[in-house]
C-alpha atoms as one frame of an Amber mdcrd trajectory, in Angstrom:
protein
  21.881   0.750  -1.099  24.888   2.647  -2.396  22.901   4.691  -4.922  23.219
   8.411  -4.232  20.016  10.270  -5.081  20.380  13.917  -6.045  17.568  16.268
  -4.939  17.832  18.528  -7.984  17.859  15.593 -10.383  14.786  14.016  -8.774
  12.935  17.355  -8.723  13.849  18.084 -12.368  12.763  14.628 -13.543   9.542
  14.790 -11.561   8.613  18.280 -12.669   9.429  17.393 -16.286   6.501  14.968
 -16.123   8.027  11.658 -15.065   6.250   9.704 -12.364   7.970   8.244  -9.312
   8.171   4.753 -10.809   9.890   6.103 -13.934  12.313   8.179 -11.870  13.102
   5.115  -9.769  13.852   3.126 -12.914  16.170   5.862 -14.243  18.033   6.118
 -10.930  17.995   2.392 -10.168  15.900   2.615  -7.010  12.323   1.721  -6.070
   9.289   3.954  -6.474   8.852   3.973  -2.692  12.460   5.159  -2.253  11.705
   8.088  -4.577   8.475   8.848  -2.710  10.248   8.760   0.656  13.039  10.939
  -0.742  10.533  13.496  -2.106   8.775  13.739   1.250  12.044  13.963   3.166
  13.373  16.733   0.922   9.996  18.457   0.552   9.746  18.067  -3.229   6.144
  19.043  -3.871   3.828  16.722  -5.777   2.016  17.562  -8.985  -1.732  18.027
  -8.932  -3.844  15.469 -10.757  -7.162  15.444 -12.548  -8.959  18.769 -12.778
  -6.211  20.427 -10.728  -3.551  19.545 -13.302  -3.970  22.707 -15.352  -0.984
  25.019 -15.339   2.257  24.398 -13.482   0.900  24.675  -9.934   2.501  22.446
  -7.321   0.728  20.947  -4.335   2.552  21.117  -1.048   1.464  18.517   1.444
   0.225  20.193   4.575   0.023  18.257   7.834  -3.220  19.876   8.975  -4.872
  19.374   5.580  -3.858  15.715   5.320  -4.881  15.061   8.947  -8.231  16.776
   8.427  -8.945  14.829   5.241  -8.007  11.568   6.941 -10.039  12.298  10.076
 -13.067  13.117   7.910 -13.005   9.511   6.710 -11.076   9.758   3.449  -8.759
   6.870   2.685  -5.053   7.416   2.077  -5.666   6.492  -1.561  -8.384   9.153
  -1.964  -6.240  11.769  -0.233  -3.333  10.938  -2.526  -5.541  11.207  -5.591
  -6.963  14.515  -4.400  -3.489  15.931  -3.725  -1.761  14.439  -6.746   0.504
  11.936  -4.989   0.391   8.183  -4.400  -1.252   6.615  -1.379   2.222   5.328
  -0.435   3.417   8.946  -0.245   0.436   9.840   1.935   1.150   6.870   4.196
   4.803   7.847   4.611   3.881  11.518   5.075   1.445  10.539   7.819   4.058
   8.414   9.578   6.654  11.175   9.318   4.238  13.740  10.762   2.839  11.382
  13.406  -0.708  11.320  12.021  -2.123   8.198  13.641  -3.648   5.557  11.385
  -7.247   4.593  11.928  -8.262   1.249  13.271  -9.218  -1.266  10.587 -12.876
  -2.109  10.088 -14.297   1.359  10.606 -14.773   3.734   7.678 -14.240   6.903
   9.675 -11.386   5.381  11.638 -12.886   6.202  15.001 -12.881   3.283  17.336
 -16.576   2.869  17.956 -17.436   1.423  21.321 -20.198  -1.072  20.661 -22.497
  -1.863  23.551 -23.611  -5.478  23.886 -27.021  -4.646  25.332 -27.749  -1.982
  22.717 -26.739  -4.215  19.805 -28.706  -7.155  21.227 -31.765  -4.966  21.776
 -31.642  -3.566  18.246 -31.200  -7.023  16.746 -33.958  -8.548  18.849 -36.312
  -5.715  17.837 -36.000  -6.912  14.245 -33.162  -4.776  12.911 -30.788  -6.626
  10.608 -27.045  -6.626  11.169 -26.783  -4.522   8.005 -29.182  -1.918   9.409
 -27.316  -1.888  12.719 -23.971  -1.516  10.948 -25.267   1.568   9.138 -26.442
   3.069  12.434 -22.918   2.769  13.863 -21.097   3.442  10.571 -19.217   0.167
  10.719 -18.891  -2.746   8.349 -21.720  -5.321   8.607 -19.131  -8.037   9.206
 -17.888  -6.056  12.231 -21.388  -6.187  13.725 -21.768  -9.920  13.093 -18.310
 -10.612  14.539 -19.177  -8.483  17.602 -22.422 -10.392  18.007 -20.668 -13.795
  17.811 -17.952 -12.686  20.247 -20.604 -11.453  22.694 -22.860 -14.522  22.390
 -25.708 -12.639  20.731 -27.547 -15.395  18.903 -28.041 -14.747  15.204 -31.504
 -15.354  13.782 -31.893 -18.374  11.563 -34.039 -16.342   9.158 -31.291 -13.854
   8.366 -32.142 -11.809   5.352 -30.039 -11.923   2.209 -29.632  -8.120   2.449
 -27.514  -8.716   5.572 -24.809 -10.061   3.288 -23.958  -7.379   0.745 -22.324
  -8.483  -2.473 -18.692  -7.414  -2.856
């Protein structure tokens, strides 16, 4: 890409109210290129929602983003809370070496599931949905774990074990 992006121009356009997609269109580059550029050159994002009053700028802080992410917030929710896109949060996290969570677990912690414990809970009458809530994992993760570990599923599985999406 031969397009030269000017820091002052991007900052002026952004702070005048344009979003990253609009700036990208004006400069002939993608929204993600603008986001990456803003992170690289520390152009602070605008607050959104209730925080949008006044002309206050939000500076992304590594510890704050890491803490929000570790508490279980998604990149999308962090972005919304801080007034930037989830793509910006993703790139910020990569740049600052904030490790992504493993898929399938809402808090991102890799939960070590124990075959005997899961089997015992299931055999005592707990549903896979109830077990998933105990370990804060997706119900499908529990059922997959059970299949992979030869824990026989009951034939009378309850409909509540299969939440509607």
